PyMOL Python script that loads the backbone (N, CA, C, O; Angstrom):
from pymol import cmd

cmd.read_pdbstr("""\
ATOM      1  N   MET A   1      -3.972 -17.475  19.728  1.00  0.00           N
ATOM      2  CA  MET A   1      -3.549 -16.872  18.639  1.00  0.00           C
ATOM      3  C   MET A   1      -4.020 -17.627  17.716  1.00  0.00           C
ATOM      4  O   MET A   1      -4.039 -18.844  17.894  1.00  0.00           O
ATOM      5  N   SER A   2      -4.567 -16.978  16.369  1.00  0.00           N
ATOM      6  CA  SER A   2      -4.841 -17.271  15.184  1.00  0.00           C
ATOM      7  C   SER A   2      -4.019 -17.910  14.280  1.00  0.00           C
ATOM      8  O   SER A   2      -2.850 -17.527  14.227  1.00  0.00           O
ATOM      9  N   ASP A   3      -4.402 -18.850  13.519  1.00  0.00           N
ATOM     10  CA  ASP A   3      -3.600 -19.488  12.453  1.00  0.00           C
ATOM     11  C   ASP A   3      -3.082 -18.534  11.351  1.00  0.00           C
ATOM     12  O   ASP A   3      -3.931 -17.980  10.653  1.00  0.00           O
ATOM     13  N   ILE A   4      -1.780 -18.289  11.127  1.00  0.00           N
ATOM     14  CA  ILE A   4      -1.389 -17.442  10.324  1.00  0.00           C
ATOM     15  C   ILE A   4      -1.054 -18.027   8.701  1.00  0.00           C
ATOM     16  O   ILE A   4      -0.316 -19.005   8.579  1.00  0.00           O
ATOM     17  N   PRO A   5      -1.542 -17.478   7.707  1.00  0.00           N
ATOM     18  CA  PRO A   5      -1.703 -18.466   6.395  1.00  0.00           C
ATOM     19  C   PRO A   5       0.017 -18.258   5.874  1.00  0.00           C
ATOM     20  O   PRO A   5       0.710 -17.247   5.983  1.00  0.00           O
ATOM     21  N   SER A   6       0.360 -19.518   5.324  1.00  0.00           N
ATOM     22  CA  SER A   6       1.899 -19.341   4.909  1.00  0.00           C
ATOM     23  C   SER A   6       2.410 -18.270   3.903  1.00  0.00           C
ATOM     24  O   SER A   6       3.560 -17.841   3.810  1.00  0.00           O
ATOM     25  N   HIS A   7       1.128 -17.867   3.041  1.00  0.00           N
ATOM     26  CA  HIS A   7       1.534 -16.549   2.033  1.00  0.00           C
ATOM     27  C   HIS A   7       1.863 -14.976   3.226  1.00  0.00           C
ATOM     28  O   HIS A   7       2.509 -13.948   3.023  1.00  0.00           O
ATOM     29  N   ILE A   8       1.213 -15.367   4.218  1.00  0.00           N
ATOM     30  CA  ILE A   8       1.214 -13.906   4.951  1.00  0.00           C
ATOM     31  C   ILE A   8       2.938 -14.258   5.673  1.00  0.00           C
ATOM     32  O   ILE A   8       3.834 -13.417   5.743  1.00  0.00           O
ATOM     33  N   LYS A   9       3.007 -15.308   6.011  1.00  0.00           N
ATOM     34  CA  LYS A   9       4.285 -15.496   6.633  1.00  0.00           C
ATOM     35  C   LYS A   9       5.602 -15.223   5.840  1.00  0.00           C
ATOM     36  O   LYS A   9       6.675 -14.737   6.196  1.00  0.00           O
ATOM     37  N   ARG A  10       5.129 -15.729   4.573  1.00  0.00           N
ATOM     38  CA  ARG A  10       6.408 -15.539   3.459  1.00  0.00           C
ATOM     39  C   ARG A  10       6.661 -14.034   2.975  1.00  0.00           C
ATOM     40  O   ARG A  10       7.765 -13.586   2.667  1.00  0.00           O
ATOM     41  N   GLN A  11       5.500 -13.359   2.962  1.00  0.00           N
ATOM     42  CA  GLN A  11       5.462 -11.756   2.685  1.00  0.00           C
ATOM     43  C   GLN A  11       5.956 -11.073   3.908  1.00  0.00           C
ATOM     44  O   GLN A  11       6.471  -9.983   3.657  1.00  0.00           O
ATOM     45  N   ALA A  12       5.943 -11.405   5.143  1.00  0.00           N
ATOM     46  CA  ALA A  12       6.450 -11.058   6.262  1.00  0.00           C
ATOM     47  C   ALA A  12       7.997 -11.046   6.494  1.00  0.00           C
ATOM     48  O   ALA A  12       8.678 -10.181   7.045  1.00  0.00           O
ATOM     49  N   MET A  13       8.457 -12.510   5.798  1.00  0.00           N
ATOM     50  CA  MET A  13       9.712 -12.547   5.952  1.00  0.00           C
ATOM     51  C   MET A  13      10.638 -12.256   4.399  1.00  0.00           C
ATOM     52  O   MET A  13      11.744 -12.698   4.090  1.00  0.00           O
ATOM     53  N   ASN A  14       9.860 -11.499   3.743  1.00  0.00           N
ATOM     54  CA  ASN A  14      10.480 -11.074   2.363  1.00  0.00           C
ATOM     55  C   ASN A  14      11.425  -9.854   2.707  1.00  0.00           C
ATOM     56  O   ASN A  14      11.022  -8.883   3.347  1.00  0.00           O
ATOM     57  N   ARG A  15      12.524  -9.963   2.299  1.00  0.00           N
ATOM     58  CA  ARG A  15      13.653  -8.632   2.495  1.00  0.00           C
ATOM     59  C   ARG A  15      13.052  -7.390   1.809  1.00  0.00           C
ATOM     60  O   ARG A  15      13.116  -6.297   2.373  1.00  0.00           O
ATOM     61  N   ASP A  16      12.410  -7.550   0.477  1.00  0.00           N
ATOM     62  CA  ASP A  16      11.702  -6.482   0.006  1.00  0.00           C
ATOM     63  C   ASP A  16      10.702  -5.578   0.776  1.00  0.00           C
ATOM     64  O   ASP A  16      10.511  -4.373   0.615  1.00  0.00           O
ATOM     65  N   PHE A  17      10.169  -6.344   1.562  1.00  0.00           N
ATOM     66  CA  PHE A  17       9.008  -5.581   2.676  1.00  0.00           C
ATOM     67  C   PHE A  17       9.557  -4.923   3.540  1.00  0.00           C
ATOM     68  O   PHE A  17      10.084  -5.520   4.478  1.00  0.00           O
ATOM     69  N   GLN A  18       9.590  -3.492   3.473  1.00  0.00           N
ATOM     70  CA  GLN A  18      10.135  -2.603   4.143  1.00  0.00           C
ATOM     71  C   GLN A  18       9.379  -1.960   5.273  1.00  0.00           C
ATOM     72  O   GLN A  18       8.233  -1.559   5.070  1.00  0.00           O
ATOM     73  N   PRO A  19      10.027  -1.818   6.616  1.00  0.00           N
ATOM     74  CA  PRO A  19       9.236  -1.315   7.618  1.00  0.00           C
ATOM     75  C   PRO A  19       8.486   0.174   7.054  1.00  0.00           C
ATOM     76  O   PRO A  19       9.033   0.965   6.286  1.00  0.00           O
ATOM     77  N   SER A  20       7.332   0.300   7.546  1.00  0.00           N
ATOM     78  CA  SER A  20       6.321   1.312   7.219  1.00  0.00           C
ATOM     79  C   SER A  20       6.173   2.305   8.558  1.00  0.00           C
ATOM     80  O   SER A  20       5.648   3.413   8.443  1.00  0.00           O
ATOM     81  N   VAL A  21       6.677   1.817   9.825  1.00  0.00           N
ATOM     82  CA  VAL A  21       6.337   2.255  11.116  1.00  0.00           C
ATOM     83  C   VAL A  21       7.509   2.152  11.575  1.00  0.00           C
ATOM     84  O   VAL A  21       8.009   1.027  11.565  1.00  0.00           O
ATOM     85  N   ARG A  22       8.466   3.541  12.230  1.00  0.00           N
ATOM     86  CA  ARG A  22       9.360   3.624  12.890  1.00  0.00           C
ATOM     87  C   ARG A  22       9.045   4.163  14.329  1.00  0.00           C
ATOM     88  O   ARG A  22       8.402   5.179  14.592  1.00  0.00           O
ATOM     89  N   ILE A  23       9.643   3.254  15.237  1.00  0.00           N
ATOM     90  CA  ILE A  23       9.718   3.842  16.840  1.00  0.00           C
ATOM     91  C   ILE A  23      10.773   4.289  17.224  1.00  0.00           C
ATOM     92  O   ILE A  23      11.685   3.469  17.329  1.00  0.00           O
ATOM     93  N   GLY A  24      11.071   5.768  17.587  1.00  0.00           N
ATOM     94  CA  GLY A  24      12.252   6.392  17.692  1.00  0.00           C
ATOM     95  C   GLY A  24      12.151   6.504  19.237  1.00  0.00           C
ATOM     96  O   GLY A  24      11.455   5.744  19.911  1.00  0.00           O
ATOM     97  N   LYS A  25      12.937   7.562  19.764  1.00  0.00           N
ATOM     98  CA  LYS A  25      13.587   7.749  21.212  1.00  0.00           C
ATOM     99  C   LYS A  25      12.158   8.101  21.965  1.00  0.00           C
ATOM    100  O   LYS A  25      12.050   7.725  23.132  1.00  0.00           O
ATOM    101  N   THR A  26      10.999   8.841  21.319  1.00  0.00           N
ATOM    102  CA  THR A  26       9.863   8.988  21.998  1.00  0.00           C
ATOM    103  C   THR A  26       9.083   7.584  22.539  1.00  0.00           C
ATOM    104  O   THR A  26       8.386   7.595  23.554  1.00  0.00           O
ATOM    105  N   GLY A  27       9.275   6.522  21.815  1.00  0.00           N
ATOM    106  CA  GLY A  27       8.781   5.276  22.419  1.00  0.00           C
ATOM    107  C   GLY A  27       7.493   5.252  21.540  1.00  0.00           C
ATOM    108  O   GLY A  27       7.311   5.661  20.393  1.00  0.00           O
ATOM    109  N   ILE A  28       6.504   4.537  22.591  1.00  0.00           N
ATOM    110  CA  ILE A  28       5.371   4.067  21.922  1.00  0.00           C
ATOM    111  C   ILE A  28       4.113   5.209  22.306  1.00  0.00           C
ATOM    112  O   ILE A  28       3.667   5.340  23.445  1.00  0.00           O
ATOM    113  N   THR A  29       3.722   5.871  21.300  1.00  0.00           N
ATOM    114  CA  THR A  29       2.900   6.971  21.540  1.00  0.00           C
ATOM    115  C   THR A  29       1.418   6.642  21.069  1.00  0.00           C
ATOM    116  O   THR A  29       1.241   5.790  20.198  1.00  0.00           O
ATOM    117  N   ASP A  30       0.393   7.296  21.626  1.00  0.00           N
ATOM    118  CA  ASP A  30      -0.898   7.191  20.720  1.00  0.00           C
ATOM    119  C   ASP A  30      -0.962   7.227  19.365  1.00  0.00           C
ATOM    120  O   ASP A  30      -1.663   6.425  18.748  1.00  0.00           O
ATOM    121  N   ASN A  31      -0.185   8.225  18.724  1.00  0.00           N
ATOM    122  CA  ASN A  31       0.025   8.326  17.365  1.00  0.00           C
ATOM    123  C   ASN A  31       0.572   7.297  16.760  1.00  0.00           C
ATOM    124  O   ASN A  31       0.174   6.905  15.663  1.00  0.00           O
ATOM    125  N   ILE A  32       1.824   6.595  17.601  1.00  0.00           N
ATOM    126  CA  ILE A  32       2.178   5.564  16.646  1.00  0.00           C
ATOM    127  C   ILE A  32       0.969   4.341  16.484  1.00  0.00           C
ATOM    128  O   ILE A  32       0.739   3.642  15.497  1.00  0.00           O
ATOM    129  N   VAL A  33       0.237   4.349  17.921  1.00  0.00           N
ATOM    130  CA  VAL A  33      -0.750   3.093  17.893  1.00  0.00           C
ATOM    131  C   VAL A  33      -1.771   3.554  16.743  1.00  0.00           C
ATOM    132  O   VAL A  33      -2.144   2.684  15.955  1.00  0.00           O
ATOM    133  N   ASP A  34      -2.276   4.947  16.587  1.00  0.00           N
ATOM    134  CA  ASP A  34      -3.207   4.987  15.569  1.00  0.00           C
ATOM    135  C   ASP A  34      -2.698   4.966  14.469  1.00  0.00           C
ATOM    136  O   ASP A  34      -3.540   4.653  13.627  1.00  0.00           O
ATOM    137  N   GLU A  35      -1.234   5.235  13.842  1.00  0.00           N
ATOM    138  CA  GLU A  35      -0.963   5.092  12.575  1.00  0.00           C
ATOM    139  C   GLU A  35      -0.785   3.557  12.211  1.00  0.00           C
ATOM    140  O   GLU A  35      -1.068   3.201  11.067  1.00  0.00           O
ATOM    141  N   ILE A  36      -0.336   2.656  13.120  1.00  0.00           N
ATOM    142  CA  ILE A  36      -0.185   1.243  13.063  1.00  0.00           C
ATOM    143  C   ILE A  36      -1.867   0.739  12.680  1.00  0.00           C
ATOM    144  O   ILE A  36      -1.987  -0.102  11.789  1.00  0.00           O
ATOM    145  N   ARG A  37      -2.999   1.215  13.296  1.00  0.00           N
ATOM    146  CA  ARG A  37      -4.037   0.883  13.289  1.00  0.00           C
ATOM    147  C   ARG A  37      -4.710   1.057  11.849  1.00  0.00           C
ATOM    148  O   ARG A  37      -5.353   0.256  11.170  1.00  0.00           O
ATOM    149  N   GLY A  38      -4.381   2.230  11.648  1.00  0.00           N
ATOM    150  CA  GLY A  38      -4.854   3.001   9.802  1.00  0.00           C
ATOM    151  C   GLY A  38      -4.088   2.052   8.961  1.00  0.00           C
ATOM    152  O   GLY A  38      -4.662   1.517   8.013  1.00  0.00           O
ATOM    153  N   GLN A  39      -3.024   1.830   9.182  1.00  0.00           N
ATOM    154  CA  GLN A  39      -1.948   1.080   8.241  1.00  0.00           C
ATOM    155  C   GLN A  39      -2.803  -0.466   8.011  1.00  0.00           C
ATOM    156  O   GLN A  39      -3.151  -0.955   6.936  1.00  0.00           O
ATOM    157  N   LEU A  40      -2.973  -0.955   9.231  1.00  0.00           N
ATOM    158  CA  LEU A  40      -3.544  -2.380   9.163  1.00  0.00           C
ATOM    159  C   LEU A  40      -4.719  -2.445   8.654  1.00  0.00           C
ATOM    160  O   LEU A  40      -4.984  -3.499   8.075  1.00  0.00           O
ATOM    161  N   LYS A  41      -5.593  -1.560   8.691  1.00  0.00           N
ATOM    162  CA  LYS A  41      -6.962  -1.373   7.829  1.00  0.00           C
ATOM    163  C   LYS A  41      -6.658  -1.243   6.506  1.00  0.00           C
ATOM    164  O   LYS A  41      -7.393  -1.932   5.799  1.00  0.00           O
ATOM    165  N   LYS A  42      -5.897  -0.651   5.956  1.00  0.00           N
ATOM    166  CA  LYS A  42      -5.682  -0.539   4.429  1.00  0.00           C
ATOM    167  C   LYS A  42      -4.630  -1.563   4.004  1.00  0.00           C
ATOM    168  O   LYS A  42      -4.629  -1.913   2.824  1.00  0.00           O
ATOM    169  N   ARG A  43      -3.776  -2.054   4.812  1.00  0.00           N
ATOM    170  CA  ARG A  43      -2.967  -3.201   4.184  1.00  0.00           C
ATOM    171  C   ARG A  43      -2.764  -4.356   4.851  1.00  0.00           C
ATOM    172  O   ARG A  43      -1.964  -5.197   4.441  1.00  0.00           O
ATOM    173  N   LYS A  44      -3.503  -4.510   5.991  1.00  0.00           N
ATOM    174  CA  LYS A  44      -3.412  -5.818   6.692  1.00  0.00           C
ATOM    175  C   LYS A  44      -2.088  -6.525   7.059  1.00  0.00           C
ATOM    176  O   LYS A  44      -1.937  -7.609   7.623  1.00  0.00           O
ATOM    177  N   LEU A  45      -1.237  -5.719   6.639  1.00  0.00           N
ATOM    178  CA  LEU A  45       0.325  -6.190   7.039  1.00  0.00           C
ATOM    179  C   LEU A  45       1.435  -5.161   7.369  1.00  0.00           C
ATOM    180  O   LEU A  45       2.006  -4.589   6.440  1.00  0.00           O
ATOM    181  N   VAL A  46       1.746  -4.917   8.590  1.00  0.00           N
ATOM    182  CA  VAL A  46       2.628  -3.579   8.691  1.00  0.00           C
ATOM    183  C   VAL A  46       4.051  -4.158   9.451  1.00  0.00           C
ATOM    184  O   VAL A  46       4.061  -4.871  10.454  1.00  0.00           O
ATOM    185  N   LYS A  47       4.903  -3.804   8.918  1.00  0.00           N
ATOM    186  CA  LYS A  47       6.361  -4.071   9.424  1.00  0.00           C
ATOM    187  C   LYS A  47       6.860  -2.906  10.230  1.00  0.00           C
ATOM    188  O   LYS A  47       6.937  -1.804   9.687  1.00  0.00           O
ATOM    189  N   ILE A  48       7.195  -3.064  11.448  1.00  0.00           N
ATOM    190  CA  ILE A  48       7.700  -1.991  12.521  1.00  0.00           C
ATOM    191  C   ILE A  48       8.983  -2.225  12.749  1.00  0.00           C
ATOM    192  O   ILE A  48       9.447  -3.358  12.882  1.00  0.00           O
ATOM    193  N   LYS A  49       9.701  -1.070  12.816  1.00  0.00           N
ATOM    194  CA  LYS A  49      11.060  -1.284  13.411  1.00  0.00           C
ATOM    195  C   LYS A  49      11.439  -0.429  14.501  1.00  0.00           C
ATOM    196  O   LYS A  49      11.368   0.798  14.421  1.00  0.00           O
ATOM    197  N   ILE A  50      11.801  -0.986  15.420  1.00  0.00           N
ATOM    198  CA  ILE A  50      12.303   0.102  16.885  1.00  0.00           C
ATOM    199  C   ILE A  50      13.787   0.175  16.669  1.00  0.00           C
ATOM    200  O   ILE A  50      14.543  -0.755  16.392  1.00  0.00           O
ATOM    201  N   ASN A  51      14.141   1.753  16.888  1.00  0.00           N
ATOM    202  CA  ASN A  51      15.535   1.927  16.747  1.00  0.00           C
ATOM    203  C   ASN A  51      16.176   1.451  17.895  1.00  0.00           C
ATOM    204  O   ASN A  51      15.707   1.347  19.028  1.00  0.00           O
ATOM    205  N   LYS A  52      17.518   1.115  17.407  1.00  0.00           N
ATOM    206  CA  LYS A  52      18.364   0.638  18.398  1.00  0.00           C
ATOM    207  C   LYS A  52      18.568   1.163  19.511  1.00  0.00           C
ATOM    208  O   LYS A  52      18.482   2.390  19.558  1.00  0.00           O
ATOM    209  N   GLY A  53      18.840   0.552  20.523  1.00  0.00           N
ATOM    210  CA  GLY A  53      19.081   1.025  21.914  1.00  0.00           C
ATOM    211  C   GLY A  53      17.807   1.739  22.639  1.00  0.00           C
ATOM    212  O   GLY A  53      18.044   2.378  23.664  1.00  0.00           O
ATOM    213  N   ILE A  54      16.572   1.667  22.195  1.00  0.00           N
ATOM    214  CA  ILE A  54      15.378   2.281  22.708  1.00  0.00           C
ATOM    215  C   ILE A  54      15.054   1.044  23.913  1.00  0.00           C
ATOM    216  O   ILE A  54      14.898   1.287  25.109  1.00  0.00           O
ATOM    217  N   TYR A  55      15.009  -0.018  23.422  1.00  0.00           N
ATOM    218  CA  TYR A  55      14.349  -1.145  24.564  1.00  0.00           C
ATOM    219  C   TYR A  55      15.459  -2.064  24.077  1.00  0.00           C
ATOM    220  O   TYR A  55      16.072  -2.205  23.018  1.00  0.00           O
ATOM    221  N   ASP A  56      15.472  -2.821  25.681  1.00  0.00           N
ATOM    222  CA  ASP A  56      16.068  -4.254  25.343  1.00  0.00           C
ATOM    223  C   ASP A  56      15.565  -5.271  25.098  1.00  0.00           C
ATOM    224  O   ASP A  56      14.335  -5.225  25.070  1.00  0.00           O
ATOM    225  N   ARG A  57      16.204  -6.608  24.817  1.00  0.00           N
ATOM    226  CA  ARG A  57      15.463  -7.612  24.578  1.00  0.00           C
ATOM    227  C   ARG A  57      14.287  -7.888  24.946  1.00  0.00           C
ATOM    228  O   ARG A  57      13.317  -7.928  24.189  1.00  0.00           O
ATOM    229  N   ASP A  58      14.271  -8.153  26.417  1.00  0.00           N
ATOM    230  CA  ASP A  58      12.809  -8.540  26.998  1.00  0.00           C
ATOM    231  C   ASP A  58      11.745  -7.230  26.929  1.00  0.00           C
ATOM    232  O   ASP A  58      10.566  -7.520  27.134  1.00  0.00           O
ATOM    233  N   ALA A  59      12.000  -6.087  26.709  1.00  0.00           N
ATOM    234  CA  ALA A  59      11.095  -5.265  26.598  1.00  0.00           C
ATOM    235  C   ALA A  59      10.509  -5.233  25.143  1.00  0.00           C
ATOM    236  O   ALA A  59       9.291  -5.120  25.005  1.00  0.00           O
ATOM    237  N   ARG A  60      11.306  -5.326  24.094  1.00  0.00           N
ATOM    238  CA  ARG A  60      10.872  -5.611  22.705  1.00  0.00           C
ATOM    239  C   ARG A  60       9.782  -6.722  22.669  1.00  0.00           C
ATOM    240  O   ARG A  60       9.021  -6.762  21.703  1.00  0.00           O
ATOM    241  N   VAL A  61       9.693  -7.474  23.512  1.00  0.00           N
ATOM    242  CA  VAL A  61       8.928  -8.677  23.491  1.00  0.00           C
ATOM    243  C   VAL A  61       7.325  -8.239  24.129  1.00  0.00           C
ATOM    244  O   VAL A  61       6.250  -8.708  23.753  1.00  0.00           O
ATOM    245  N   GLN A  62       7.520  -7.344  25.050  1.00  0.00           N
ATOM    246  CA  GLN A  62       6.413  -6.409  25.700  1.00  0.00           C
ATOM    247  C   GLN A  62       5.853  -5.917  24.683  1.00  0.00           C
ATOM    248  O   GLN A  62       4.701  -6.164  24.325  1.00  0.00           O
ATOM    249  N   VAL A  63       6.894  -4.934  23.963  1.00  0.00           N
ATOM    250  CA  VAL A  63       6.586  -4.032  23.099  1.00  0.00           C
ATOM    251  C   VAL A  63       5.402  -4.665  21.927  1.00  0.00           C
ATOM    252  O   VAL A  63       4.310  -4.118  21.773  1.00  0.00           O
ATOM    253  N   TRP A  64       5.833  -5.904  21.148  1.00  0.00           N
ATOM    254  CA  TRP A  64       5.048  -6.387  20.433  1.00  0.00           C
ATOM    255  C   TRP A  64       3.811  -6.657  20.846  1.00  0.00           C
ATOM    256  O   TRP A  64       2.816  -6.365  20.183  1.00  0.00           O
ATOM    257  N   GLU A  65       3.773  -7.385  22.263  1.00  0.00           N
ATOM    258  CA  GLU A  65       2.779  -8.007  22.571  1.00  0.00           C
ATOM    259  C   GLU A  65       1.674  -6.997  22.886  1.00  0.00           C
ATOM    260  O   GLU A  65       0.492  -7.300  22.729  1.00  0.00           O
ATOM    261  N   TYR A  66       2.107  -5.650  23.386  1.00  0.00           N
ATOM    262  CA  TYR A  66       1.403  -4.551  23.805  1.00  0.00           C
ATOM    263  C   TYR A  66       0.724  -4.073  22.256  1.00  0.00           C
ATOM    264  O   TYR A  66      -0.482  -3.861  22.125  1.00  0.00           O
ATOM    265  N   LEU A  67       1.553  -3.970  21.314  1.00  0.00           N
ATOM    266  CA  LEU A  67       0.848  -3.342  20.005  1.00  0.00           C
ATOM    267  C   LEU A  67       0.001  -4.430  19.316  1.00  0.00           C
ATOM    268  O   LEU A  67      -0.940  -4.184  18.562  1.00  0.00           O
ATOM    269  N   SER A  68       0.347  -5.409  19.587  1.00  0.00           N
ATOM    270  CA  SER A  68      -0.721  -6.612  18.988  1.00  0.00           C
ATOM    271  C   SER A  68      -1.980  -6.470  19.703  1.00  0.00           C
ATOM    272  O   SER A  68      -3.061  -6.520  19.115  1.00  0.00           O
ATOM    273  N   LYS A  69      -1.854  -6.274  21.097  1.00  0.00           N
ATOM    274  CA  LYS A  69      -3.047  -5.909  21.899  1.00  0.00           C
ATOM    275  C   LYS A  69      -4.013  -5.008  21.498  1.00  0.00           C
ATOM    276  O   LYS A  69      -5.184  -5.211  21.176  1.00  0.00           O
ATOM    277  N   GLU A  70      -3.134  -3.607  21.582  1.00  0.00           N
ATOM    278  CA  GLU A  70      -3.999  -2.358  21.180  1.00  0.00           C
ATOM    279  C   GLU A  70      -4.231  -2.004  19.959  1.00  0.00           C
ATOM    280  O   GLU A  70      -4.841  -0.961  19.721  1.00  0.00           O
ATOM    281  N   THR A  71      -3.716  -2.931  18.853  1.00  0.00           N
ATOM    282  CA  THR A  71      -4.514  -2.843  17.388  1.00  0.00           C
ATOM    283  C   THR A  71      -5.299  -4.041  16.959  1.00  0.00           C
ATOM    284  O   THR A  71      -5.578  -4.287  15.786  1.00  0.00           O
ATOM    285  N   SER A  72      -5.635  -4.769  17.992  1.00  0.00           N
ATOM    286  CA  SER A  72      -6.333  -6.315  17.607  1.00  0.00           C
ATOM    287  C   SER A  72      -5.570  -7.158  16.396  1.00  0.00           C
ATOM    288  O   SER A  72      -6.166  -7.811  15.539  1.00  0.00           O
ATOM    289  N   SER A  73      -4.410  -7.040  16.479  1.00  0.00           N
ATOM    290  CA  SER A  73      -3.892  -7.978  15.275  1.00  0.00           C
ATOM    291  C   SER A  73      -3.018  -8.989  16.057  1.00  0.00           C
ATOM    292  O   SER A  73      -2.997  -9.165  17.275  1.00  0.00           O
ATOM    293  N   VAL A  74      -2.123  -9.775  14.855  1.00  0.00           N
ATOM    294  CA  VAL A  74      -1.239 -11.026  15.327  1.00  0.00           C
ATOM    295  C   VAL A  74       0.073 -10.436  14.947  1.00  0.00           C
ATOM    296  O   VAL A  74       0.359  -9.543  14.150  1.00  0.00           O
ATOM    297  N   ILE A  75       0.855 -11.246  15.803  1.00  0.00           N
ATOM    298  CA  ILE A  75       2.245 -10.893  15.476  1.00  0.00           C
ATOM    299  C   ILE A  75       2.738 -12.221  14.757  1.00  0.00           C
ATOM    300  O   ILE A  75       2.696 -13.363  15.213  1.00  0.00           O
ATOM    301  N   VAL A  76       3.251 -11.766  13.438  1.00  0.00           N
ATOM    302  CA  VAL A  76       3.636 -13.037  12.537  1.00  0.00           C
ATOM    303  C   VAL A  76       5.044 -12.908  12.658  1.00  0.00           C
ATOM    304  O   VAL A  76       5.657 -13.955  12.450  1.00  0.00           O
ATOM    305  N   LEU A  77       5.789 -11.813  12.966  1.00  0.00           N
ATOM    306  CA  LEU A  77       7.118 -11.870  13.036  1.00  0.00           C
ATOM    307  C   LEU A  77       7.619 -11.063  14.175  1.00  0.00           C
ATOM    308  O   LEU A  77       7.052  -9.981  14.333  1.00  0.00           O
ATOM    309  N   SER A  78       8.529 -11.362  14.964  1.00  0.00           N
ATOM    310  CA  SER A  78       9.372 -10.533  15.874  1.00  0.00           C
ATOM    311  C   SER A  78      10.921 -11.215  15.688  1.00  0.00           C
ATOM    312  O   SER A  78      11.117 -12.393  15.986  1.00  0.00           O
ATOM    313  N   ARG A  79      11.948 -10.373  15.185  1.00  0.00           N
ATOM    314  CA  ARG A  79      13.244 -10.737  15.190  1.00  0.00           C
ATOM    315  C   ARG A  79      13.968  -9.623  15.247  1.00  0.00           C
ATOM    316  O   ARG A  79      13.961  -8.836  14.301  1.00  0.00           O
ATOM    317  N   GLY A  80      14.795  -9.373  16.521  1.00  0.00           N
ATOM    318  CA  GLY A  80      15.547  -8.458  16.890  1.00  0.00           C
ATOM    319  C   GLY A  80      14.466  -7.165  16.739  1.00  0.00           C
ATOM    320  O   GLY A  80      13.248  -7.327  16.808  1.00  0.00           O
ATOM    321  N   ASN A  81      15.103  -5.875  16.525  1.00  0.00           N
ATOM    322  CA  ASN A  81      13.941  -4.664  16.560  1.00  0.00           C
ATOM    323  C   ASN A  81      13.077  -4.564  15.359  1.00  0.00           C
ATOM    324  O   ASN A  81      12.612  -3.468  15.045  1.00  0.00           O
ATOM    325  N   VAL A  82      12.807  -5.725  14.606  1.00  0.00           N
ATOM    326  CA  VAL A  82      11.767  -5.585  13.559  1.00  0.00           C
ATOM    327  C   VAL A  82      10.614  -6.798  14.233  1.00  0.00           C
ATOM    328  O   VAL A  82      10.843  -7.860  14.811  1.00  0.00           O
ATOM    329  N   GLY A  83       9.514  -6.223  13.930  1.00  0.00           N
ATOM    330  CA  GLY A  83       8.178  -6.750  13.817  1.00  0.00           C
ATOM    331  C   GLY A  83       7.253  -6.685  12.728  1.00  0.00           C
ATOM    332  O   GLY A  83       7.270  -5.824  11.849  1.00  0.00           O
ATOM    333  N   VAL A  84       6.412  -7.674  12.830  1.00  0.00           N
ATOM    334  CA  VAL A  84       5.315  -7.855  11.665  1.00  0.00           C
ATOM    335  C   VAL A  84       4.219  -8.081  12.376  1.00  0.00           C
ATOM    336  O   VAL A  84       4.161  -8.992  13.202  1.00  0.00           O
ATOM    337  N   LEU A  85       3.141  -7.192  12.097  1.00  0.00           N
ATOM    338  CA  LEU A  85       1.578  -7.240  12.799  1.00  0.00           C
ATOM    339  C   LEU A  85       0.679  -7.643  11.594  1.00  0.00           C
ATOM    340  O   LEU A  85       0.878  -7.019  10.552  1.00  0.00           O
ATOM    341  N   TRP A  86      -0.163  -8.485  11.598  1.00  0.00           N
ATOM    342  CA  TRP A  86      -1.269  -8.774  10.520  1.00  0.00           C
ATOM    343  C   TRP A  86      -2.636  -8.727  11.374  1.00  0.00           C
ATOM    344  O   TRP A  86      -2.904  -9.202  12.478  1.00  0.00           O
ATOM    345  N   SER A  87      -3.372  -8.010  10.494  1.00  0.00           N
ATOM    346  CA  SER A  87      -4.839  -8.059  11.066  1.00  0.00           C
ATOM    347  C   SER A  87      -5.688  -8.919  10.054  1.00  0.00           C
ATOM    348  O   SER A  87      -5.577  -8.657   8.856  1.00  0.00           O
ATOM    349  N   ASN A  88      -6.466  -9.857  10.433  1.00  0.00           N
ATOM    350  CA  ASN A  88      -6.903 -10.773   9.667  1.00  0.00           C
ATOM    351  C   ASN A  88      -8.428 -10.444   9.558  1.00  0.00           C
ATOM    352  O   ASN A  88      -9.108 -11.303   8.997  1.00  0.00           O
ATOM    353  N   SER A  89      -9.147  -9.170  10.075  1.00  0.00           N
ATOM    354  CA  SER A  89     -10.306  -8.793   9.968  1.00  0.00           C
ATOM    355  C   SER A  89     -10.550  -7.756   9.059  1.00  0.00           C
ATOM    356  O   SER A  89     -11.694  -7.329   8.902  1.00  0.00           O
TER     357      SER A  89
END
""", "prot")
cmd.dss("prot")
cmd.show_as("cartoon", "prot")
cmd.util.cbc("prot")
cmd.orient("prot")
């Protein structure tokens, strides 16, 4: 895992940084992964929110790891049902 700059961590934890991708009852689809990839290319930092009740705690950890791997990004923050991915390329 690469080192995450402190300004990226601060931005990820900022309450004003709103989720730009939501994962609903259909779960993770190819369209969701493609959307995250596209946003990472434009903005480098994407906040994702999973609707409550979709995944339990252990499954959410696997979701963040899967999305990170599929989008070639780094998990900056995963707290509850919210995660932030960062692309340093």
